[in-house]
C-alpha positions, 0 to 999 in steps of 0.5 A: 525480496533479498537484501541485494534487491533492496540495495538496488532499489535504494541505489536506483532511487538515491535515498535509503529505504525505511528500516521497517520497510526493509524488514517487511520485505525480507520477510514478506508478510502476505500470501502471494495467492491473495492478489489484493494484498500482493498488489498493495505491497509489491514483492517484485523489485523490478516492478517497484523500480519500474513504477518508481521510475515511471512516477519520477520521469513519466507523465506525473513527474511535475507533481511527483516528489523525488522523496516518494517511494511507491510500494504498491497499489490499491485494487482501484489503481491508486498508488501507495507510497512512503515518504522517504524524508523521514517526516512521517512513518505513514503509508500514503495513497495517491488517487490516480484520478484526482491526484489527491494524497491522503494517509492510508495508514499511520505506519507500515505495520498498521497498513499490513494489518489492515490488508491481512484483515486484522482491522474490524469490518467497516459494515455491520452484517445484515441480520439473518431472517431468524434475527429479524422481528416479525414486522421486518419480514420484507427487509 
């Protein structure tokens, strides 16, 4: 994404984008070959503009605040967005089924780190056959 793309997004949205978001987009942090990460933080200004426009004027316009800025989506189709009021640096997620909003990450850097796999795994891998005790052979 270029500085001109970012300026066009700001003009279309009517609010300035956070400085950290601008920095990340000018030096896109993900490999385009990783579809999950590339969807979590879109790099295509046209896609970003279209989705923000859809949320502001389409089916969900009554509940979508104008100071929310869509940046991507989860593999499940939930929308990631920023709050452009400056009240919070967090990345939020909007559930497309329940319309509930939750904090996905405290800030963009931690959001990117999580999508890069820098976060510790949430599940402990199952022990291998060699690591199990003799009485655990059926597991």
